[in-house]
ROMARZA-947123 format. One record per atom (N, C-alpha, C): residue in one letter; residue number from 0; atom name; z, y negated, x. Coordinates in steps of 0.02 Angstrom, whole numbers, padded with zeros to 5 digits, m for minus. Example, Ala and Ser with C-alpha at 12.3 -4.5 7.8 and 13.67 -1.06 7.14 Angstrom:
BEGIN
+----+-----+----+--------+--------+--------+
: aa :   i : at :      z :      y :      x :
+----+-----+----+--------+--------+--------+
:  a :   0 :  N :  00390 :  00284 :  00660 :
:  a :   0 : CA :  00390 :  00225 :  00615 :
:  a :   0 :  C :  00390 :  00165 :  00660 :
:  s :   1 :  N :  00354 :  00112 :  00642 :
:  s :   1 : CA :  00357 :  00053 :  00684 :
:  s :   1 :  C :  00394 : m00002 :  00645 :
+----+-----+----+--------+--------+--------+
//
This chain:
BEGIN
+----+-----+----+--------+--------+--------+
: aa :   i : at :      z :      y :      x :
+----+-----+----+--------+--------+--------+
:  m :   0 :  N : m02140 :  08591 :  02354 :
:  m :   0 : CA : m02101 :  08631 :  02326 :
:  m :   0 :  C : m02028 :  08653 :  02376 :
:  k :   1 :  N : m01974 :  08695 :  02322 :
:  k :   1 : CA : m01926 :  08708 :  02376 :
:  k :   1 :  C : m01924 :  08793 :  02401 :
:  k :   2 :  N : m01907 :  08794 :  02450 :
:  k :   2 : CA : m01928 :  08880 :  02471 :
:  k :   2 :  C : m01866 :  08896 :  02525 :
:  i :   3 :  N : m01828 :  08948 :  02506 :
:  i :   3 : CA : m01748 :  08955 :  02526 :
:  i :   3 :  C : m01764 :  09006 :  02583 :
:  f :   4 :  N : m01751 :  09015 :  02624 :
:  f :   4 : CA : m01738 :  09082 :  02667 :
:  f :   4 :  C : m01665 :  09090 :  02714 :
:  l :   5 :  N : m01644 :  09162 :  02667 :
:  l :   5 : CA : m01569 :  09172 :  02706 :
:  l :   5 :  C : m01554 :  09240 :  02741 :
:  d :   6 :  N : m01564 :  09207 :  02800 :
:  d :   6 : CA : m01564 :  09267 :  02862 :
:  d :   6 :  C : m01529 :  09225 :  02935 :
:  d :   7 :  N : m01470 :  09274 :  02963 :
:  d :   7 : CA : m01451 :  09268 :  03011 :
:  d :   7 :  C : m01477 :  09242 :  03097 :
:  i :   8 :  N : m01553 :  09293 :  03079 :
:  i :   8 : CA : m01568 :  09304 :  03157 :
:  i :   8 :  C : m01642 :  09276 :  03156 :
:  r :   9 :  N : m01667 :  09302 :  03104 :
:  r :   9 : CA : m01763 :  09305 :  03110 :
:  r :   9 :  C : m01796 :  09234 :  03100 :
:  f :  10 :  N : m01838 :  09232 :  03132 :
:  f :  10 : CA : m01865 :  09156 :  03169 :
:  f :  10 :  C : m01882 :  09147 :  03081 :
:  v :  11 :  N : m01902 :  09101 :  03072 :
:  v :  11 : CA : m01906 :  09081 :  03013 :
:  v :  11 :  C : m01970 :  09061 :  03012 :
:  p :  12 :  N : m02031 :  09102 :  02948 :
:  p :  12 : CA : m02093 :  09087 :  02924 :
:  p :  12 :  C : m02122 :  09013 :  02911 :
:  q :  13 :  N : m02166 :  08997 :  02931 :
:  q :  13 : CA : m02182 :  08926 :  02910 :
:  q :  13 :  C : m02193 :  08925 :  02813 :
:  g :  14 :  N : m02177 :  08870 :  02806 :
:  g :  14 : CA : m02168 :  08853 :  02735 :
:  g :  14 :  C : m02102 :  08842 :  02705 :
:  y :  15 :  N : m02056 :  08892 :  02735 :
:  y :  15 : CA : m01988 :  08883 :  02702 :
:  y :  15 :  C : m01957 :  08833 :  02714 :
:  n :  16 :  N : m01939 :  08777 :  02670 :
:  n :  16 : CA : m01883 :  08715 :  02696 :
:  n :  16 :  C : m01809 :  08714 :  02683 :
:  l :  17 :  N : m01797 :  08782 :  02669 :
:  l :  17 : CA : m01723 :  08767 :  02662 :
:  l :  17 :  C : m01692 :  08815 :  02702 :
:  v :  18 :  N : m01680 :  08833 :  02742 :
:  v :  18 : CA : m01666 :  08874 :  02795 :
:  v :  18 :  C : m01568 :  08897 :  02796 :
:  f :  19 :  N : m01547 :  08953 :  02769 :
:  f :  19 : CA : m01480 :  08942 :  02782 :
:  f :  19 :  C : m01441 :  09032 :  02831 :
:  r :  20 :  N : m01415 :  09013 :  02872 :
:  r :  20 : CA : m01422 :  09074 :  02924 :
:  r :  20 :  C : m01335 :  09118 :  02900 :
:  n :  21 :  N : m01319 :  09083 :  02849 :
:  n :  21 : CA : m01258 :  09127 :  02811 :
:  n :  21 :  C : m01251 :  09114 :  02755 :
:  g :  22 :  N : m01237 :  09146 :  02720 :
:  g :  22 : CA : m01211 :  09157 :  02640 :
:  g :  22 :  C : m01177 :  09092 :  02618 :
:  e :  23 :  N : m01130 :  09083 :  02642 :
:  e :  23 : CA : m01079 :  09030 :  02644 :
:  e :  23 :  C : m01100 :  08949 :  02614 :
:  d :  24 :  N : m01138 :  08951 :  02679 :
:  d :  24 : CA : m01176 :  08877 :  02682 :
:  d :  24 :  C : m01235 :  08880 :  02636 :
:  l :  25 :  N : m01254 :  08927 :  02601 :
:  l :  25 : CA : m01298 :  08930 :  02537 :
:  l :  25 :  C : m01255 :  08921 :  02465 :
:  i :  26 :  N : m01206 :  08966 :  02465 :
:  i :  26 : CA : m01193 :  08946 :  02415 :
:  i :  26 :  C : m01157 :  08893 :  02390 :
:  k :  27 :  N : m01126 :  08853 :  02445 :
:  k :  27 : CA : m01112 :  08776 :  02459 :
:  k :  27 :  C : m01169 :  08765 :  02423 :
:  y :  28 :  N : m01237 :  08754 :  02458 :
:  y :  28 : CA : m01284 :  08694 :  02446 :
:  y :  28 :  C : m01310 :  08708 :  02359 :
:  l :  29 :  N : m01328 :  08776 :  02332 :
:  l :  29 : CA : m01305 :  08804 :  02270 :
:  l :  29 :  C : m01278 :  08761 :  02240 :
:  k :  30 :  N : m01222 :  08744 :  02238 :
:  k :  30 : CA : m01155 :  08735 :  02192 :
:  k :  30 :  C : m01135 :  08682 :  02203 :
:  e :  31 :  N : m01173 :  08608 :  02250 :
:  e :  31 : CA : m01202 :  08554 :  02262 :
:  e :  31 :  C : m01259 :  08508 :  02233 :
:  n :  32 :  N : m01295 :  08552 :  02218 :
:  n :  32 : CA : m01371 :  08527 :  02214 :
:  n :  32 :  C : m01383 :  08595 :  02151 :
:  p :  33 :  N : m01362 :  08581 :  02089 :
:  p :  33 : CA : m01360 :  08613 :  02022 :
:  p :  33 :  C : m01429 :  08606 :  01985 :
:  n :  34 :  N : m01455 :  08639 :  01940 :
:  n :  34 : CA : m01523 :  08634 :  01910 :
:  n :  34 :  C : m01575 :  08632 :  01936 :
:  e :  35 :  N : m01593 :  08649 :  02019 :
:  e :  35 : CA : m01658 :  08647 :  02048 :
:  e :  35 :  C : m01687 :  08708 :  02042 :
:  h :  36 :  N : m01756 :  08706 :  02040 :
:  h :  36 : CA : m01796 :  08747 :  02034 :
:  h :  36 :  C : m01823 :  08760 :  02114 :
:  y :  37 :  N : m01828 :  08828 :  02126 :
:  y :  37 : CA : m01859 :  08861 :  02185 :
:  y :  37 :  C : m01927 :  08894 :  02174 :
:  e :  38 :  N : m01968 :  08878 :  02205 :
:  e :  38 : CA : m02065 :  08908 :  02239 :
:  e :  38 :  C : m02021 :  09008 :  02251 :
:  l :  39 :  N : m01972 :  08989 :  02287 :
:  l :  39 : CA : m01986 :  09067 :  02346 :
:  l :  39 :  C : m01903 :  09050 :  02360 :
:  i :  40 :  N : m01868 :  09109 :  02320 :
:  i :  40 : CA : m01801 :  09117 :  02388 :
:  i :  40 :  C : m01795 :  09194 :  02413 :
:  s :  41 :  N : m01804 :  09210 :  02483 :
:  s :  41 : CA : m01801 :  09265 :  02515 :
:  s :  41 :  C : m01740 :  09275 :  02555 :
:  f :  42 :  N : m01723 :  09332 :  02544 :
:  f :  42 : CA : m01659 :  09358 :  02547 :
:  f :  42 :  C : m01657 :  09419 :  02618 :
:  d :  43 :  N : m01621 :  09424 :  02678 :
:  d :  43 : CA : m01579 :  09442 :  02704 :
:  d :  43 :  C : m01527 :  09492 :  02669 :
:  h :  44 :  N : m01510 :  09564 :  02686 :
:  h :  44 : CA : m01436 :  09585 :  02681 :
:  h :  44 :  C : m01405 :  09577 :  02730 :
:  d :  45 :  N : m01398 :  09582 :  02791 :
:  d :  45 : CA : m01327 :  09603 :  02847 :
:  d :  45 :  C : m01343 :  09524 :  02867 :
:  l :  46 :  N : m01300 :  09481 :  02860 :
:  l :  46 : CA : m01294 :  09421 :  02901 :
:  l :  46 :  C : m01239 :  09436 :  02946 :
:  g :  47 :  N : m01230 :  09480 :  02970 :
:  g :  47 : CA : m01166 :  09459 :  03030 :
:  g :  47 :  C : m01106 :  09499 :  02996 :
:  q :  48 :  N : m01068 :  09496 :  03046 :
:  q :  48 : CA : m01005 :  09542 :  03042 :
:  q :  48 :  C : m00977 :  09472 :  03030 :
:  n :  49 :  N : m00894 :  09487 :  02972 :
:  n :  49 : CA : m00867 :  09447 :  02955 :
:  n :  49 :  C : m00874 :  09401 :  02912 :
:  v :  50 :  N : m00928 :  09401 :  02884 :
:  v :  50 : CA : m00952 :  09346 :  02852 :
:  v :  50 :  C : m00980 :  09378 :  02771 :
:  m :  51 :  N : m00997 :  09338 :  02715 :
:  m :  51 : CA : m01033 :  09371 :  02676 :
:  m :  51 :  C : m01089 :  09405 :  02688 :
:  d :  52 :  N : m01143 :  09458 :  02640 :
:  d :  52 : CA : m01187 :  09468 :  02649 :
:  d :  52 :  C : m01214 :  09467 :  02613 :
:  g :  53 :  N : m01280 :  09498 :  02589 :
:  g :  53 : CA : m01342 :  09461 :  02552 :
:  g :  53 :  C : m01322 :  09496 :  02460 :
:  f :  54 :  N : m01276 :  09517 :  02483 :
:  f :  54 : CA : m01290 :  09569 :  02407 :
:  f :  54 :  C : m01198 :  09504 :  02393 :
:  d :  55 :  N : m01157 :  09491 :  02412 :
:  d :  55 : CA : m01100 :  09468 :  02419 :
:  d :  55 :  C : m01145 :  09391 :  02391 :
:  v :  56 :  N : m01174 :  09359 :  02406 :
:  v :  56 : CA : m01222 :  09306 :  02398 :
:  v :  56 :  C : m01255 :  09299 :  02322 :
:  v :  57 :  N : m01278 :  09378 :  02320 :
:  v :  57 : CA : m01318 :  09369 :  02237 :
:  v :  57 :  C : m01269 :  09399 :  02183 :
:  k :  58 :  N : m01197 :  09426 :  02212 :
:  k :  58 : CA : m01162 :  09411 :  02178 :
:  k :  58 :  C : m01129 :  09351 :  02132 :
:  e :  59 :  N : m01108 :  09328 :  02193 :
:  e :  59 : CA : m01077 :  09250 :  02196 :
:  e :  59 :  C : m01138 :  09194 :  02152 :
:  i :  60 :  N : m01192 :  09218 :  02154 :
:  i :  60 : CA : m01250 :  09156 :  02110 :
:  i :  60 :  C : m01252 :  09184 :  02052 :
:  v :  61 :  N : m01246 :  09245 :  02045 :
:  v :  61 : CA : m01242 :  09274 :  01950 :
:  v :  61 :  C : m01172 :  09265 :  01934 :
:  n :  62 :  N : m01121 :  09257 :  01952 :
:  n :  62 : CA : m01032 :  09257 :  01925 :
:  n :  62 :  C : m01019 :  09194 :  01932 :
:  n :  63 :  N : m01042 :  09151 :  01972 :
:  n :  63 : CA : m01008 :  09065 :  01965 :
:  n :  63 :  C : m01057 :  09050 :  01926 :
:  e :  64 :  N : m01018 :  09009 :  01874 :
:  e :  64 : CA : m01033 :  08963 :  01828 :
:  e :  64 :  C : m01073 :  08896 :  01874 :
:  n :  65 :  N : m01043 :  08870 :  01914 :
:  n :  65 : CA : m01060 :  08815 :  01944 :
:  n :  65 :  C : m01141 :  08812 :  01971 :
:  i :  66 :  N : m01174 :  08889 :  01976 :
:  i :  66 : CA : m01219 :  08889 :  02011 :
:  i :  66 :  C : m01260 :  08917 :  01962 :
:  n :  67 :  N : m01319 :  08866 :  01956 :
:  n :  67 : CA : m01374 :  08868 :  01920 :
:  n :  67 :  C : m01436 :  08830 :  01939 :
:  f :  68 :  N : m01499 :  08876 :  01924 :
:  f :  68 : CA : m01563 :  08866 :  01946 :
:  f :  68 :  C : m01621 :  08911 :  01924 :
:  t :  69 :  N : m01661 :  08893 :  01940 :
:  t :  69 : CA : m01736 :  08906 :  01924 :
:  t :  69 :  C : m01786 :  08958 :  01965 :
:  f :  70 :  N : m01812 :  08982 :  01982 :
:  f :  70 : CA : m01855 :  08991 :  02025 :
:  f :  70 :  C : m01921 :  09038 :  02010 :
:  d :  71 :  N : m01980 :  09034 :  02065 :
:  d :  71 : CA : m02047 :  09084 :  02040 :
:  d :  71 :  C : m02028 :  09152 :  02078 :
:  k :  72 :  N : m02003 :  09150 :  02109 :
:  k :  72 : CA : m02007 :  09224 :  02157 :
:  k :  72 :  C : m01949 :  09222 :  02177 :
:  f :  73 :  N : m01906 :  09296 :  02167 :
:  f :  73 : CA : m01846 :  09294 :  02227 :
:  f :  73 :  C : m01859 :  09382 :  02241 :
:  q :  74 :  N : m01869 :  09353 :  02320 :
:  q :  74 : CA : m01873 :  09424 :  02351 :
:  q :  74 :  C : m01826 :  09438 :  02409 :
:  f :  75 :  N : m01857 :  09492 :  02440 :
:  f :  75 : CA : m01795 :  09525 :  02493 :
:  f :  75 :  C : m01838 :  09559 :  02560 :
:  h :  76 :  N : m01817 :  09544 :  02608 :
:  h :  76 : CA : m01848 :  09543 :  02676 :
:  h :  76 :  C : m01802 :  09593 :  02721 :
:  t :  77 :  N : m01742 :  09611 :  02686 :
:  t :  77 : CA : m01687 :  09654 :  02731 :
:  t :  77 :  C : m01722 :  09718 :  02753 :
:  d :  78 :  N : m01713 :  09745 :  02807 :
:  d :  78 : CA : m01722 :  09797 :  02839 :
:  d :  78 :  C : m01681 :  09867 :  02804 :
:  n :  79 :  N : m01595 :  09833 :  02764 :
:  n :  79 : CA : m01568 :  09862 :  02746 :
:  n :  79 :  C : m01600 :  09897 :  02673 :
:  l :  80 :  N : m01629 :  09966 :  02670 :
:  l :  80 : CA : m01637 :  09971 :  02584 :
:  l :  80 :  C : m01580 :  09969 :  02557 :
:  t :  81 :  N : m01530 :  09999 :  02555 :
:  t :  81 : CA : m01481 :  10018 :  02524 :
:  t :  81 :  C : m01473 :  09952 :  02503 :
:  g :  82 :  N : m01441 :  09901 :  02557 :
:  g :  82 : CA : m01427 :  09829 :  02511 :
:  g :  82 :  C : m01492 :  09802 :  02473 :
:  f :  83 :  N : m01550 :  09795 :  02489 :
:  f :  83 : CA : m01623 :  09812 :  02450 :
:  f :  83 :  C : m01592 :  09829 :  02363 :
:  v :  84 :  N : m01586 :  09871 :  02360 :
:  v :  84 : CA : m01584 :  09906 :  02302 :
:  v :  84 :  C : m01528 :  09879 :  02262 :
:  n :  85 :  N : m01462 :  09855 :  02305 :
:  n :  85 : CA : m01420 :  09821 :  02280 :
:  n :  85 :  C : m01412 :  09755 :  02242 :
:  m :  86 :  N : m01479 :  09723 :  02290 :
:  m :  86 : CA : m01475 :  09673 :  02266 :
:  m :  86 :  C : m01524 :  09638 :  02209 :
:  f :  87 :  N : m01572 :  09689 :  02239 :
:  f :  87 : CA : m01619 :  09683 :  02161 :
:  f :  87 :  C : m01609 :  09715 :  02083 :
:  y :  88 :  N : m01552 :  09780 :  02098 :
:  y :  88 : CA : m01542 :  09782 :  02025 :
:  y :  88 :  C : m01479 :  09730 :  02022 :
:  y :  89 :  N : m01438 :  09707 :  02051 :
:  y :  89 : CA : m01397 :  09670 :  02014 :
:  y :  89 :  C : m01405 :  09613 :  01982 :
:  l :  90 :  N : m01459 :  09576 :  02027 :
:  l :  90 : CA : m01533 :  09531 :  01998 :
:  l :  90 :  C : m01548 :  09560 :  01922 :
:  i :  91 :  N : m01584 :  09601 :  01912 :
:  i :  91 : CA : m01601 :  09651 :  01848 :
:  i :  91 :  C : m01543 :  09637 :  01818 :
:  s :  92 :  N : m01509 :  09671 :  01820 :
:  s :  92 : CA : m01435 :  09693 :  01766 :
:  s :  92 :  C : m01426 :  09622 :  01744 :
:  a :  93 :  N : m01426 :  09587 :  01765 :
:  a :  93 : CA : m01392 :  09503 :  01785 :
:  a :  93 :  C : m01454 :  09460 :  01726 :
:  r :  94 :  N : m01523 :  09476 :  01733 :
:  r :  94 : CA : m01571 :  09465 :  01711 :
:  r :  94 :  C : m01564 :  09502 :  01621 :
:  k :  95 :  N : m01547 :  09543 :  01616 :
:  k :  95 : CA : m01542 :  09613 :  01559 :
:  k :  95 :  C : m01495 :  09568 :  01513 :
:  n :  96 :  N : m01442 :  09546 :  01539 :
:  n :  96 : CA : m01388 :  09531 :  01497 :
:  n :  96 :  C : m01380 :  09458 :  01501 :
:  n :  97 :  N : m01436 :  09411 :  01513 :
:  n :  97 : CA : m01464 :  09351 :  01498 :
:  n :  97 :  C : m01418 :  09306 :  01537 :
:  v :  98 :  N : m01372 :  09330 :  01605 :
:  v :  98 : CA : m01363 :  09274 :  01647 :
:  v :  98 :  C : m01396 :  09232 :  01667 :
:  i :  99 :  N : m01447 :  09259 :  01697 :
:  i :  99 : CA : m01495 :  09209 :  01723 :
:  i :  99 :  C : m01550 :  09211 :  01714 :
:  s : 100 :  N : m01588 :  09168 :  01729 :
:  s : 100 : CA : m01661 :  09146 :  01695 :
:  s : 100 :  C : m01699 :  09214 :  01678 :
:  m : 101 :  N : m01747 :  09203 :  01607 :
:  m : 101 : CA : m01778 :  09253 :  01609 :
:  m : 101 :  C : m01850 :  09251 :  01635 :
:  k : 102 :  N : m01862 :  09176 :  01678 :
:  k : 102 : CA : m01919 :  09154 :  01693 :
:  k : 102 :  C : m01916 :  09190 :  01770 :
:  g : 103 :  N : m01984 :  09196 :  01816 :
:  g : 103 : CA : m01960 :  09210 :  01885 :
:  g : 103 :  C : m01988 :  09271 :  01907 :
:  l : 104 :  N : m02017 :  09297 :  01946 :
:  l : 104 : CA : m02016 :  09387 :  01978 :
:  l : 104 :  C : m01953 :  09370 :  02023 :
:  i : 105 :  N : m01942 :  09457 :  02004 :
:  i : 105 : CA : m01880 :  09464 :  02043 :
:  i : 105 :  C : m01932 :  09530 :  02090 :
:  d : 106 :  N : m01950 :  09523 :  02121 :
:  d : 106 : CA : m02004 :  09550 :  02194 :
:  d : 106 :  C : m01985 :  09626 :  02202 :
:  p : 107 :  N : m01989 :  09696 :  02167 :
:  p : 107 : CA : m01985 :  09752 :  02187 :
:  p : 107 :  C : m02000 :  09759 :  02258 :
:  f : 108 :  N : m02052 :  09728 :  02300 :
:  f : 108 : CA : m02081 :  09742 :  02349 :
:  f : 108 :  C : m02032 :  09706 :  02420 :
:  k : 109 :  N : m02028 :  09763 :  02474 :
:  k : 109 : CA : m02000 :  09715 :  02535 :
:  k : 109 :  C : m02069 :  09675 :  02571 :
:  h : 110 :  N : m02020 :  09638 :  02593 :
:  h : 110 : CA : m02074 :  09590 :  02643 :
:  h : 110 :  C : m02027 :  09595 :  02707 :
:  t : 111 :  N : m02068 :  09597 :  02737 :
:  t : 111 : CA : m02068 :  09610 :  02840 :
:  t : 111 :  C : m02095 :  09547 :  02868 :
:  y : 112 :  N : m02035 :  09534 :  02890 :
:  y : 112 : CA : m02056 :  09471 :  02956 :
:  y : 112 :  C : m02054 :  09495 :  02991 :
:  i : 113 :  N : m02113 :  09475 :  03063 :
:  i : 113 : CA : m02097 :  09489 :  03137 :
:  i : 113 :  C : m02098 :  09414 :  03154 :
:  d : 114 :  N : m02068 :  09390 :  03188 :
:  d : 114 : CA : m02101 :  09320 :  03237 :
:  d : 114 :  C : m02112 :  09273 :  03190 :
:  g : 115 :  N : m02072 :  09274 :  03137 :
:  g : 115 : CA : m02081 :  09221 :  03081 :
:  g : 115 :  C : m02149 :  09239 :  03047 :
:  l : 116 :  N : m02187 :  09274 :  03051 :
:  l : 116 : CA : m02259 :  09291 :  03032 :
:  l : 116 :  C : m02238 :  09371 :  02958 :
:  e : 117 :  N : m02269 :  09353 :  02928 :
:  e : 117 : CA : m02252 :  09403 :  02870 :
:  e : 117 :  C : m02318 :  09451 :  02871 :
:  e : 118 :  N : m02288 :  09517 :  02871 :
:  e : 118 : CA : m02340 :  09568 :  02893 :
:  e : 118 :  C : m02365 :  09597 :  02796 :
:  n : 119 :  N : m02412 :  09628 :  02828 :
:  n : 119 : CA : m02415 :  09648 :  02764 :
:  n : 119 :  C : m02432 :  09735 :  02721 :
:  i : 120 :  N : m02374 :  09731 :  02722 :
:  i : 120 : CA : m02348 :  09789 :  02694 :
:  i : 120 :  C : m02324 :  09793 :  02641 :
:  n : 121 :  N : m02359 :  09852 :  02587 :
:  n : 121 : CA : m02368 :  09852 :  02513 :
:  n : 121 :  C : m02293 :  09916 :  02521 :
:  y : 122 :  N : m02219 :  09924 :  02488 :
:  y : 122 : CA : m02194 :  09926 :  02512 :
:  y : 122 :  C : m02123 :  09912 :  02468 :
:  s : 123 :  N : m02113 :  09969 :  02416 :
:  s : 123 : CA : m02054 :  09951 :  02372 :
:  s : 123 :  C : m02007 :  10001 :  02386 :
:  p : 124 :  N : m01947 :  09993 :  02377 :
:  p : 124 : CA : m01890 :  10067 :  02381 :
:  p : 124 :  C : m01865 :  10057 :  02327 :
:  i : 125 :  N : m01898 :  10035 :  02284 :
:  i : 125 : CA : m01872 :  10046 :  02189 :
:  i : 125 :  C : m01949 :  10071 :  02182 :
:  a : 126 :  N : m01916 :  10157 :  02152 :
:  a : 126 : CA : m01957 :  10206 :  02127 :
:  a : 126 :  C : m02010 :  10179 :  02087 :
:  f : 127 :  N : m02060 :  10209 :  02084 :
:  f : 127 : CA : m02157 :  10186 :  02044 :
:  f : 127 :  C : m02113 :  10202 :  01977 :
:  n : 128 :  N : m02082 :  10244 :  01945 :
:  n : 128 : CA : m02068 :  10264 :  01855 :
:  n : 128 :  C : m02011 :  10208 :  01841 :
:  k : 129 :  N : m01972 :  10176 :  01884 :
:  k : 129 : CA : m01923 :  10141 :  01871 :
:  k : 129 :  C : m01939 :  10081 :  01871 :
:  r : 130 :  N : m01992 :  10053 :  01916 :
:  r : 130 : CA : m02007 :  09988 :  01923 :
:  r : 130 :  C : m02040 :  09980 :  01838 :
:  k : 131 :  N : m02094 :  10018 :  01825 :
:  k : 131 : CA : m02130 :  10035 :  01756 :
:  k : 131 :  C : m02081 :  10020 :  01696 :
:  e : 132 :  N : m02025 :  10063 :  01707 :
:  e : 132 : CA : m01985 :  10069 :  01651 :
:  e : 132 :  C : m01917 :  09978 :  01643 :
:  i : 133 :  N : m01938 :  09931 :  01709 :
:  i : 133 : CA : m01915 :  09889 :  01715 :
:  i : 133 :  C : m01950 :  09813 :  01703 :
:  e : 134 :  N : m02024 :  09828 :  01703 :
:  e : 134 : CA : m02078 :  09796 :  01730 :
:  e : 134 :  C : m02053 :  09709 :  01695 :
:  n : 135 :  N : m02016 :  09704 :  01637 :
:  n : 135 : CA : m02043 :  09626 :  01589 :
:  n : 135 :  C : m01959 :  09597 :  01626 :
:  l : 136 :  N : m01910 :  09661 :  01653 :
:  l : 136 : CA : m01859 :  09596 :  01678 :
:  l : 136 :  C : m01883 :  09597 :  01757 :
:  i : 137 :  N : m01920 :  09625 :  01788 :
:  i : 137 : CA : m01944 :  09616 :  01842 :
:  i : 137 :  C : m01995 :  09525 :  01837 :
:  k : 138 :  N : m02037 :  09540 :  01779 :
:  k : 138 : CA : m02074 :  09491 :  01775 :
:  k : 138 :  C : m02050 :  09420 :  01743 :
:  g : 139 :  N : m02001 :  09439 :  01710 :
:  g : 139 : CA : m01985 :  09378 :  01677 :
:  g : 139 :  C : m02000 :  09354 :  01618 :
:  k : 140 :  N : m02028 :  09400 :  01586 :
:  k : 140 : CA : m02052 :  09398 :  01515 :
:  k : 140 :  C : m02009 :  09375 :  01480 :
+----+-----+----+--------+--------+--------+
//
């Protein structure tokens, strides 16, 4: 299965087979490979200076009609919590408005990778009551 990892500096965790160090390369790849299915997509927000950040990439994915794919799980591993919230809610809003697939989990929990290993930290910057309100949109029902 295909797994996308978007991050400019972190070590790549085991199992990811599509690694992008900037958003521009990921956007190019997605345009050139339409209608693919991805098991896992993991995004950082801060991707360096004078380049697209993770939120810019999410907006391009949602708004560009030449980008079309499905996923089992879309998650965020950024340390920028404002960026996390922006990316998360943009995807949720797109799903609510039938712009992206209703299938696949949009994970409200932050993932942490240190030296390529995922730390088992159960934290969400999305408030519990908000998660309950949008549970069907998160789970992709």
